[in-house]
DOLUM-625510 format. One record per atom (N, C-alpha, C): residue in one letter; x negated, y negated, z negated. Coordinates in steps of 0.05 Angstrom, whole numbers, plus 5000, padded with zeros to 4 digits. Atoms other than C-alpha are relative to their C-alpha. Layout:
aXYZ;...
This chain:
m497849875023;m735749786694;m500050295017;g500049714992;g735550396743;g498050164991;k502049835014;k728750606721;k500150054969;n499549975030;n730450546649;n502150204996;l498649815002;l736650976658;l499050275007;l501249744988;l732451506697;l497950094976;h501949905023;h727251496640;h501350094977;l498049885024;l732751576592;l501250285005;f499149714988;f735452156631;f498050214993;f501749795001;f729152526631;f499050034968;a501249975030;a727352376557;a502250194984;l497849835008;l734252666543;l499550305004;l501049774994;l732453276575;l498050134985;f502249885018;f726053336541;f500750044974;l498549955027;l729653256476;l501550264995;c498549734998;c734153806491;c499050225002;f501249764991;f730254296524;f496850024999;g502850004994;g723054106525;g498350194982;k501349825022;k721154556462;k501450224999;t498049785011;t726155106460;t498450284998;n501649715001;n720955676473;n497749954976;c501850025018;c716655396419;c500849984969;s499250015025;s717055496345;s499149764984;a500650205010;a717054936299;a497349984984;s502450015022;s710954696257;s500750134973;p499949925028;p709654956190;p501349824986;a498350205016;a711654296161;a502949985000;l497450024993;l718154296200;l501750264990;e498649775008;e719455016180;e500549984965;a499550055029;a718554806104;a502149814998;l498050155003;l723454256118;l502750145006;r497549834993;r728654776148;r500550164977;r499449855022;r727755196085;r500849874979;s499550135026;s728454646034;s503149964999;s497150045008;s734854546000;s500349794978;t499250205017;t738054035955;t502650054989;d497949955013;d743354075902;d501649725006;s498850274992;s748053515934;s502049904976;s498150085023;s752853555873;s498449904976;a501650145022;a747553355821;a498949765001;g500950274998;g745852695806;g497049934992;l502950045008;l739452335795;l499650004972;c500550015025;c740452245719;c500050304997;d500149775010;d742052965713;d497450215012;q502249864990;q736153215755;q497349884993;l503050095008;l730152745736;l499549844980;l500450145025;l731752325677;l500550124974;l499249855025;l735852705625;l498050214991;p501349775009;p731753305625;p497250004990;f502050085011;f725952905609;f499649824975;g499750145020;g728652545553;g500449715004;y499450294995;y730151855587;y503350005002;p497550044994;p736751595579;p501149865026;c499350084974;c740751465642;c503249995007;t497249994997;t747551275664;t500549905031;e499450094973;e751151195734;e502049825002;h497850214998;h755150605756;h500550045033;t498750004979;t759450525815;t500649725007;v500050314991;v758949885858;v501450065030;e498749984976;e763749755917;e499049785019;t500750194988;t761149345972;t502649835015;e497950154984;e765248806016;e501550145021;d498949894976;d765749246074;d500750304993;g498749775009;g768349846032;g498450274992;f501749775010;f762350306017;f499850064971;v499949975029;v762050605948;v497350084996;l503249975008;l754850585922;l499750144969;t501149895026;t751450955859;t497549834993;v502850185013;v746750505817;v499650164978;h500649845029;h743250885764;h498449814984;r500950205021;r740650515697;r498550194979;v501949855023;v734850755655;v499849734979;p499950265014;p735950195596;p497449974986;y502450035019;y729150385560;y499050255002;g501849724998;g723850935555;g501050194979;k499749785019;k723951615519;k499449944973;n500850005028;n720251385460;n500649704990;s499450295006;s723450695452;s501250014968;v499550015033;v724350505372;v502449905004;d497350145003;d730150015379;d502250075017;q497949934975;q733450305441;q501749785011;k498350224987;k735549615468;k498749945028;p501550064977;p734349455540;p498649715001;g502050254999;g729048975558;g501249845033;p499550164970;p728748495623;p500650225023;p498849854981;p732548795681;p497649965027;v501649944971;v728249065745;v501950155013;f498449844980;f731749335806;f497650095021;l501849804983;l728149875847;l501550075025;q498249934974;q730349925921;q497850175017;h501349824984;h727650505959;h499749955025;g500450064973;g725450526032;g502050195019;l498349834982;l727950916094;l499850264995;f499849705004;f730051646091;f499550084970;q500449975032;q729251566013;q502749934989;g498050125014;g733651485956;g498949964975;g501350075023;g732751255882;g498250224988;d502049835011;d729651905866;d497049975005;t502850064991;t723351665901;t498349864978;w501350125029;w721651275837;w499250164979;f500849835022;f721551885794;f499250285006;i500349764987;i719152395838;i497250154995;n502349925014;n712352475806;n499750034973;p499850005030;p710352645736;p500449764988;c499850255011;c712152125684;c498249764998;e502050255004;e706051775678;e499049945028;q500850084972;q705151715756;q501749875013;s498050134990;s711751485772;s500949724992;l499550255005;l713550785775;l502949964982;g497450035013;g721050835750;g499550104971;y500449925028;y718951215685;y498149824991;i501550195012;i713050735675;i501349754991;l498150225006;l717350155678;l502050044972;a498449945027;a722250435625;a498450024979;d501549975020;d716850605582;d498749784991;n501750255005;n713749915584;n502649784998;g498050155008;g720449615559;g502049905021;f497950064983;f724549485621;f502550114999;d497049924995;d731949545639;d499650065028;v500249964972;v730949945702;v502450055010;w497749944987;w736249945752;w499150105028;v501149874978;v735750385812;v502350005022;g497950014981;g739350225876;g499550235019;n499749784978;n741850715928;n501449885019;v498450154981;v744050455998;v501850255011;r498649814984;r749650766040;r498950195016;g501249754982;g748651456073;g498150174984;t501649875011;t743751676023;t502050234987;r498449775012;r746252365986;r501449844977;y498850165023;y748351885925;y502149815006;c498450144995;c752551455968;c501350065026;q498849904979;q756951796014;q503150025004;k497050045008;k763851495996;k500449705020;h498650274992;h767850956034;h503050044997;t497550075007;t774550656022;t502250155022;s498349924979;s777450856090;s498950235016;f501149784981;f772351326127;f498650214982;t501749835008;t769051966112;t497150025017;i502449974987;i761852176130;i500050095029;h499849824974;h764452556188;h501149795023;k499150244979;k766851886225;k498049845007;k502150164993;k762451496267;k499849744989;e499750255014;e765050876235;e498549974968;f501349985031;f761851096167;f496849965006;w503150024999;w754851076200;w499649775021;d500350234985;d755650386238;d499349784985;w501650175011;w750349976203;w497950045005;s502849995000;s743349796203;s499249844972;w500850145025;w738649476151;w501249744995;q498850255003;q742248846165;q502450014979;e497950015013;e748449096131;e499050074966;l501149965024;l744149386073;l498949804983;a501250315008;a741148666060;a502949884991;e498050215008;e747448316065;e502950124986;y497949895017;y752748796033;y499350184977;d501149845016;d748849345995;d498649864973;l501750195021;l743948895958;l501649794987;k498550185015;k748748345948;k502050154977;a498249875017;a753948835914;a498850104975;m501249905021;m748849175871;m498649804984;l501650185016;l745048585849;l501749844987;s497750155010;s751448215834;s500850144974;y498749795023;y753548815788;y498149984979;v501749965020;v746848855752;v499949754984;n499650215012;n747048125742;n502549924982;s497350075023;s754448105710;s499250164979;v500549875020;v752148705668;v498049894978;t502150145019;t746048415639;t499949764994;n499550294998;n747747685646;n496949894996;s502650085001;s740647595666;s498950015027;k501349944975;k736747475725;k497950245006;i500849744993;i733148045758;i497749975015;i502750024988;i726248205779;i500650265023;y499649784977;y726448615851;y497550105004;i502649814988;i721649145869;i500950205024;g499249844976;g722149435938;g497650135015;h501649884984;h718549905980;h500550055026;s499749904972;s717849976057;s502949865008;q497250074992;q725549856083;q500849814978;g499250215022;g726749586012;g498649765004;t501150304999;t722149016027;t501249885025;i498650124978;i725548906097;i502549834990;m497650055013;m732448886058;m499349754984;g500750225018;g729048416005;g499749745015;l500450224985;l726147926050;l502049825015;a497750124989;a732247846090;a501949924982;s498150075019;s736647786031;s498749764986;f501250245011;f731847276001;f500549745011;t499450254982;t733546776056;t503049924997;m497350025006;m740846806030;m500449904968;p499450125030;p742446315972;p501350164979;e498449825018;e747746755940;e498750184986;i501649775012;i743247345935;i497749954980;i502350105016;i736847005912;i500949884974;s499650155023;s740446655861;s500950214978;y500149785023;y741247325819;y497250084997;l502949925004;l733547375821;l498049824984;d502050125011;d727947195783;d497449985013;s502449984987;s722347405823;s500050295017;a499749794988;a720447955868;a497150155002;a503049844997;a714648505877;a500650225025;l499749834976;l714048815947;l497850225006;l501749784994;l710449475961;l500250055028;c500349974965;c708249546037;c501849825011;p498350154989;p711748916053;p500349975034;i499849984973;i715048896121;i502449825008;s498250164986;s718748346162;s499550015033;y500849944970;y715248446230;y499050304999;l500749714993;l713749116263;l498650035022;d500750014974;d710848956330;d496850115002;h502849905001;h703749206306;h499450264992;v500149745008;v705749876284;v498150205015;t502049824986;t700050416299;t500350284995;s499149715000;s703751036278;s500350145032;r500149924976;r702751476337;r502950185005;f497249875003;f709351856318;f502249835007;v497550195000;v713451226315;v499649895024;i500950144970;i709750946383;i501450175019;r499549804976;r711651586421;r502950014993;a496750044998;a719251536393;a501149795014;v499050224989;v719550856413;v500150005030;a500849994972;a716751006482;a502450205014;l498349874988;l721551546491;l502849935001;h497750095004;h727451136471;h501650184982;l498749875012;l729251596421;l502749924987;d497450165013;d734551076388;d502050015021;q497749974979;q738151076455;q501050245009;i499549734989;i737751776471;i502550134976;l498349925020;l741251906402;l502749895002;q498150124998;q746451406411;q501750115026;t498249874980;t748151706480;t501450254994;m499049685007;m748752416453;m502049974983;g497750065018;g754052096405;g499050104968;i500849975026;i749452246342;i499749734984;h499450245019;h751351696291;h498350054973;q501449915030;q747952056224;q497850115009;l502649924997;l740752156226;l499250174978;n500249845026;n739552726177;n497950235012;f502449774992;f732553106186;f500250214987;r499749725011;r735053666142;r501650185019;s498349814984;s739953916196;s498550075024;d501149874981;d738254336252;d499149805024;m500550144978;m738953816304;m497549744987;g502250135011;g734353366260;g497450095003;i502649854996;i728853846257;i499350015031;q500349984975;q729753936331;q498749735012;i500450234990;i728953206339;i496749924995;l502750075011;l722553166299;l498150185016;d502149734982;d719453836337;d499849855028;s500550084977;s720753486402;s498349785002;l501850275004;l716752866382;l496550124995;c502449935005;c710853316365;c498150115026;d501549944979;d705153406412;d497850094992;e502449945018;e698953826388;e497749855009;e502750154998;e694053426427;e500249724990;r500150315010;r696252726402;r501549994972;i498350055028;i701052836342;i499850314983;d500349765017;d699353386290;d502350024980;c497849995020;c706253576256;c499450194976;n500949845026;n702454056211;n499749804975;n500150205024;n701453406170;n502149745012;l497750224987;l708253046188;l499849734990;l500050235013;l707552556136;l498149795010;s502250164992;s701052296154;s500649895035;s499350044974;s703352316230;s501849735006;i497950205004;i709051846210;i498549744990;t500850245017;t705851346160;t497049965005;g503150055002;g698451426172;g498850184978;d501349835022;d693251736127;d500949914970;n499850105026;n694551696050;n498250164983;c502249935017;c688851786003;c500950164981;c499849885025;c691952035941;c502650104996;f498149834999;f698252385962;f499650254990;n500149735007;n699153065926;n501250205016;a498949854980;a700353505984;a501350284989;s498849785014;s701554095939;s502650014989;r497250005012;r707753825912;r501949935022;v498650104975;v710753755985;v502750164995;d497549814999;d715854345972;d501949864978;y498750095019;y718054015910;y501549715005;y498650254987;y719153305944;y502050065017;l497749914981;l723253675997;l502650044991;e497949985012;e728053825944;e502049775003;y498750235003;y729953125941;y500149815027;e500250204977;e727652786008;e499650195025;p498850254998;p729052606062;p502649944998;h496850034997;h735852296057;h500749915028;p498750084975;p740352146114;p499749675005;s499450304992;s740651456151;s501250005024;s498349994978;s744051196210;s498149955024;t501350064975;t741951196285;t500049715005;k500350304995;k743750476287;k498049834982;n502350095016;n738850336235;n497350035011;l502749904986;l733550676271;l500049815023;r499950174975;r735550286330;r498549714996;h500850285012;h734649636293;h497349954996;l502850015007;l727949786267;l497950045026;f501749984977;f725849996339;f500249765017;q499650284989;q728349316364;q498249784989;m502050145013;m723749006316;m497350035010;i502649884990;i717849396344;i499749885029;r500450074972;r719649246418;r499749685002;k499850274997;k721448496408;k498349834982;g501350195011;g716948246356;g501549794981;t498250205012;t722847946317;t500750104970;f498749985024;f725647916248;f502949864997;a497650134992;a732647836269;a502150194990;k497749835009;k739548156258;k500850165029;y499749784982;y741948706301;y500649915032;d499650114967;d741748636382;d502150165012;y498349814984;y748148866412;y500249925029;g500150084972;g746648556480;g501549755001;i499550274995;i748447906511;i502849954991;l497350075008;l755947946511;l501450064973;k499549925032;k756948276440;k498949774983;n501350205021;n752047776411;n501649755005;l498350244992;l756047206443;l502549994984;k497349955017;k762447496408;k499449994971;k500649925024;k759247676344;k498449764991;y501850215014;y753847116334;y500649785010;g499950264983;g756046576383;g497949945013;q502650084988;q749346566415;q499250265014;i501149764982;i745547036467;i498450184985;d502249845016;d740047266420;d500750024970;p499049955030;p741647526350;p498549784978;p501750215016;p739547016297;p497750104984;s502449925017;s732847076260;s500849964973;f500150075026;f732147116186;f497849834995;d501950155001;d728446546175;d498749984969;l501749945027;l722746676120;l499649724987;q499950235009;q722445916112;q502449924981;n497950045020;n729145966075;n499450094971;i501149895028;i725746306019;i499249774982;p500550285016;p725145755962;p496750044999;s502949965003;s717545575955;s499450084965;s500149975026;s719045645881;s500450314989;f499449715008;f720646375885;f497350164994;p502949845006;p714746815854;p500250305013;l500649764983;l712447385902;l497650134990;w502249855005;w707947955887;w499850155026;m499649844979;m705948365949;m497350225000;g502149845006;g701349015944;g500050135032;y499849944977;y699249266012;y497450195006;g502349844997;g693749786039;g498550005031;g501549984973;g688649896095;g500550215016;l499449724983;l691050576117;l502749975010;d497449984989;d698250366131;d500249925024;e499550044972;e700450446199;e503049945002;l497150134997;l707650186184;l499749714995;a500050315010;a706549556144;a496849885011;d502650104990;d700549306191;d499349734988;i501150245013;i695948766162;i500749755016;i499250214979;i697148336226;i502649884995;d497450105004;d704448336217;d500349884971;l499550145028;l703948166139;l498649735004;n501150295000;n699347576157;n501949835015;r497950154992;r704947356202;r502249884980;t498350015023;t709447436144;t499349784981;l501350185013;l705147046103;l499849725008;s500250314990;s704146456147;s502749865004;e497050134995;e711846356153;e501349924970;l499150055026;l713046376077;l499249764991;k500250295013;k713445696039;k498550034973;t501049935022;t711546055979;t497150165000;e502949845002;e704346355963;e500150234986;p499749775015;p705347085938;p497150084990;e502249895007;e700147385895;e499850275016;l500849744981;l696447995935;l498750174986;l501349805010;l693948605916;l499450205027;y501149854976;y689848965971;y498450244991;v501849765006;v687549695969;v499750135026;e501149944971;e683149876027;e500950315005;n499449734990;n684450666024;n502450064997;y497549915005;y691550666009;y502149985028;g498049964978;g696850886059;g503749904993;h497250125004;h704450736064;h501650134975;i498349875022;i706751286016;i498450024973;d501450055020;d700951185968;d501049804979;f499550195020;f704150625937;f502650094981;i498449925017;i709551005908;i499950314989;m500549725003;m706851705909;m497050104993;s502749965008;s699451645898;s499650124973;t500449935030;t697152055834;t498049834987;k502150205013;k692251445820;k501649745000;a498650244996;a697850895835;a500049854972;s499850125021;s698550785762;s497949804994;d502550145006;d691850545757;d499049825023;d500950164975;d690550275826;d502149785004;i498250154990;i696949925837;i502049874977;y497950055018;y701949895775;y498749834976;v501350165020;v696849575724;v500449695011;d499750304994;d696548915767;d503149945006;l496750075001;l704248985784;l501049934971;n498950035026;n705649025710;n499249714987;r501050265013;r700948445691;r501749725018;f497650244987;f705848015746;f502650004985;l497249985011;l711948285714;l499849844973;k500550075025;k709048085644;k500149695004;s500150274998;s707747385671;s502949895004;r497350084995;r715147325689;r501550024976;v497949995027;v718047575621;v498449914972;g501150085026;g712947315571;g499450244982;g500549855021;g712347705508;g501750204995;l497949785004;l718348145517;l499550275003;i501149734992;i714548705542;i498050114985;s502049855010;s710449195505;s497350015017;s502249944986;s703449225525;s499550245018;y500649794982;y701149685586;y497650114994;
């Protein structure tokens, strides 16, 4: 225990003072210069200007968070202008619903699905710029940020999917990327939530993380970044803030981690990401998350588990009635539940070894698409994803809704 505290102390000094005489990398300087219009909504920014119908819906979770869900009921060239089968898109970590529309219309999955007859619902989780309201707390209170992906699965997804189900009176096809797949797989083990769903498609699926190969992430885990931030009283993790940029810069090491290509340092190489659009992407992302969420993800890496948040023995006993946090049992996902999964050979976050472990624990046998030269971000931002990924994804979606959708 003493060694751990000593390690934490020196890591804290390193974070605060280790690079005070060094300028940030060009990538981090670009992040510092970027700005976003926090008052503008997704509809006004990315849908309505391009001729797509879009409405905003407010959903309240059982624990008091006020979420914004966006709806694109049909494509811009729809003849009858009637909503088709509902699909629900769930973004990943440090992203928001804008991630599905951030490339040109012919390359972004959100636009493509709407143009192919789907009723597209876009989820946004607590803490993102679209969801910074609570019935009791402001974003400046630490209680506002007291959550991890566990609450995102148990409360946010439950509230959003229940709402979509009630409005459409239909079961929903779930599509998630990265953290959106962690949330999805956890929620699929819960009978009430899965009752809203027809099927699911997971891009870069994750339930285990102990074979992550990202050097940036491994360095952050080794430095106990999650514990450092909690010790410093930092509950909101916002990489647009000066502190957030300093945190990123402190993890950069020219010999081992090249922060001039920050995205690749974190996710691994991405074959088909359009780097010339980075300044545009930074107008929308990254979104904030919570330090507790980061710690939960790091617990998964350290322990090799797919389980609820670990509070330590005493609080676990009080909260869960057992020493260790309960696992999310993938075998509780019904064998009849249709799944499609797309994964890449260059992905340093959703590692193939971890995916194979997930597959071995499922009672259902997912349809799989493997793209050898794709990385973690390629599945949503590749300039060629419409051909490499979305053709096969659309085939799966068509198989779920029959002839209700126009040909792709």
